[in-house]
C-alpha positions in Angstrom: 6.4 -4.6 -17.5 9.9 -6.5 -17.4 11.3 -4.8 -15.0 8.1 -5.3 -12.6 8.0 -8.9 -13.7 11.6 -8.8 -12.4 10.9 -7.3 -9.4 7.3 -10.1 -8.5 10.3 -13.6 -9.8 12.3 -11.0 -6.5 9.0 -12.0 -4.1 7.4 -15.0 -6.1 10.7 -17.5 -6.0 11.1 -17.1 -2.0 7.9 -17.4 -1.4 8.1 -20.4 -3.4 11.0 -21.9 -1.8 9.5 -21.1 2.0 6.6 -22.8 0.4 8.5 -25.9 0.3 10.9 -26.1 2.8 7.5 -26.0 4.8 6.1 -28.1 3.0 8.6 -31.2 3.6 9.0 -29.4 7.9 5.1 -30.5 8.2 5.3 -34.4 7.0 8.5 -34.6 8.9 9.1 -32.3 12.1 12.5 -32.0 13.5 12.6 -33.6 16.9 13.7 -32.3 20.6 17.6 -32.5 19.7 17.4 -31.1 16.6 19.5 -28.3 15.9 16.9 -26.0 14.5 16.0 -22.8 15.9 12.1 -22.9 17.0 12.1 -26.7 17.0 9.8 -26.2 19.3 7.3 -24.0 17.0 7.4 -27.0 14.0 6.5 -29.7 16.5 3.5 -27.8 17.1 2.6 -26.9 14.1 2.8 -30.1 12.2 0.5 -31.8 14.6 -1.0 -29.2 17.9 -2.8 -32.6 19.4 -0.1 -34.3 20.0 1.3 -31.4 22.9 -2.2 -29.9 24.2 -0.1 -28.4 27.3 1.6 -26.5 24.1 -0.1 -26.7 21.1 -3.1 -25.3 23.3 -3.5 -21.7 22.0 -4.2 -23.5 18.3 -6.2 -25.6 19.5 -8.2 -23.1 20.7 -8.2 -20.7 17.6 -9.3 -23.9 14.7 -11.7 -24.5 17.8 -13.1 -21.4 17.4 -13.2 -20.6 13.2 -15.0 -23.8 13.1 -17.7 -22.7 15.4 -18.4 -19.4 13.8 -19.1 -21.3 11.0 -20.0 -19.4 7.6 -22.6 -16.8 9.1 -20.6 -17.0 13.2 -22.2 -17.2 16.2 -25.1 -15.4 17.5 -24.0 -13.2 21.1 -25.4 -11.2 23.1 -23.7 -7.4 23.4 -20.0 -8.7 26.1 -21.5 -12.6 26.2 -18.6 -13.3 23.7 -18.3 -17.1 25.3 -15.4 -19.7 25.3 -13.3 -17.4 22.5 -12.7 -15.0 25.2 -10.8 -17.7 26.3 -8.3 -17.9 24.0 -4.0 -16.5 24.5 -3.7 -13.2 23.1 -7.7 -13.1 21.5 -6.8 -8.7 21.2 -3.4 -9.3 18.6 -2.3 -12.1 17.1 -5.7 -13.9 17.3 -7.5 -11.8 16.2 -8.9 -12.6 13.5 -9.7 -16.1 15.6 -12.4 -13.7 17.2 -14.5 -12.2 14.5 -14.1 -15.3 12.2 -16.4 -16.7 15.3 -18.1 -14.3 15.7 -18.8 -12.6 12.1 -18.2 -15.6 10.6 -16.6 -16.6 7.4 -18.3 -15.2 4.5 -16.8 -12.4 6.2 -13.3 -13.2 6.4 -13.1 -13.8 3.0 -15.0 -10.0 2.6 -11.9 -8.6 5.3 -9.7 -10.8 3.1 -10.5 -8.9 0.1 -10.1 -5.2 1.9 -7.0 -6.2 2.6 -6.0 -7.4 -0.9 -7.1 -3.9 -2.3 -5.6 -1.7 0.2 -2.4 -3.3 -0.4 -2.8 -3.2 -4.3 -3.9 0.6 -4.0 -0.3 0.8 -2.4 1.3 -0.9 -5.2 -0.4 0.6 -7.3 0.4 4.4 -5.7 3.9 3.1 -6.1 3.8 2.0 -9.2 2.7 5.2 -10.2 5.1 7.1 -8.9 8.0 5.2 -9.7 7.5 5.4 -13.5 6.5 8.9 -13.5 8.9 10.7 -15.1 10.5 13.9 -14.9 12.5 16.1 -13.7 16.2 14.8 -11.9 15.4 15.5 -8.4 11.6 15.2 -8.1 12.2 11.4 -10.0 14.7 10.7 -7.8 11.6 12.0 -4.8 9.1 10.2 -6.4 11.2 6.7 -7.7 12.3 6.4 -3.6 8.7 6.9 -1.8 7.3 4.6 -4.7 9.8 2.1 -3.6 8.7 2.5 0.6 5.5 2.5 -0.5 6.4 -0.9 -2.3 8.0 -2.3 0.4 5.3 -1.9 3.0 2.2 -3.4 1.1 4.3 -5.7 0.5 5.3 -5.8 4.1 1.2 -6.1 5.0 0.8 -9.2 2.9 3.6 -10.6 4.7 2.3 -9.9 7.6 -1.3 -10.8 7.1 -0.8 -14.1 5.1 1.2 -14.9 8.4 -1.7 -14.0 10.8 -4.1 -15.8 8.8 -1.7 -18.8 8.6 -1.8 -18.8 13.0 -5.2 -18.3 13.0 -5.3 -21.2 10.2 -3.2 -23.2 11.9 -1.3 -22.5 8.5 1.8 -21.8 9.9 3.7 -21.7 12.8 2.0 -19.6 15.5 5.7 -16.8 15.3 3.1 -13.9 17.5 2.3 -12.0 14.2 -0.4 -9.0 14.8 -2.9 -8.6 12.2 -2.4 -5.0 10.7 -5.2 -1.8 11.8 -7.0 -5.1 14.0 -4.9 -6.0 16.5 -4.3 -3.6 20.0 -0.5 -3.3 19.2 -0.2 -0.4 18.8 4.0 0.0 17.9 2.9 -2.5 15.3 0.7 0.5 13.5 3.0 2.9 14.7 5.5 0.8 12.7 3.9 0.0 10.0 -0.6 0.9 9.5 0.0 5.2 10.3 2.9 5.0 8.1 1.4 3.4 5.0 -1.3 5.7 5.6 0.2 8.6 5.5 3.1 8.2 3.2 0.1 6.4 0.2 -1.7 9.6 0.9 1.2 11.8 -0.6 1.9 10.1 -3.0 -1.8 10.0 -4.8 -1.0 14.2 -3.5 2.0 13.7 -6.0 0.3 11.8 -8.6 -2.7 13.9 -8.1 -1.4 17.0 -9.1 0.7 16.0 -11.5 -1.8 14.8 -13.4 -3.1 18.4 -12.7 0.9 19.9 -14.4 1.0 18.7 -17.5 -3.2 19.1 -18.1 -2.8 22.7 -16.7 0.5 22.6 -19.8 -1.8 20.8 -22.7 
């Protein structure tokens, strides 16, 4: 348990530092002569309505989310309306479309599903990394668990960034939403490996448990 607490601290401490730095940048956006990389993104994030041209993407996303409300916008099939004018609506801003069409309650359900998916990956990773046995088997299981652990946190980060872009909580970073966006490279690099390796890990855990039952 202490080992996992230490690992948790390694994750939480950078998140706390990033949150504090983001809070400071939001209240003190860099000026036009700032040497900070991508300074314009921070200025738009701090005041999108003050940068109507470059901040239009964020503004349109916020307006469409507000338009969706909690219940969503009712529309006939194909009559998508203003939401389809949002740039990258099929990729980086797919969540804005979902909230606009299906509402905030559906968005909360999606967040819950995303958390359960990542929790499932983390659970499989923990069991693989703590399961004892012969050294070669333990080493293989441990590294598979470590890969799943990293993939789970990678998806958590991707989802947080994607929701942050859509809701104006973070500077726009062009981050697709795993399993929902049309980004093929993202699916091949993140989504499918996590699914396949998670299934393999669950199969290994199940058969290891059946092997112990047979011995007993």
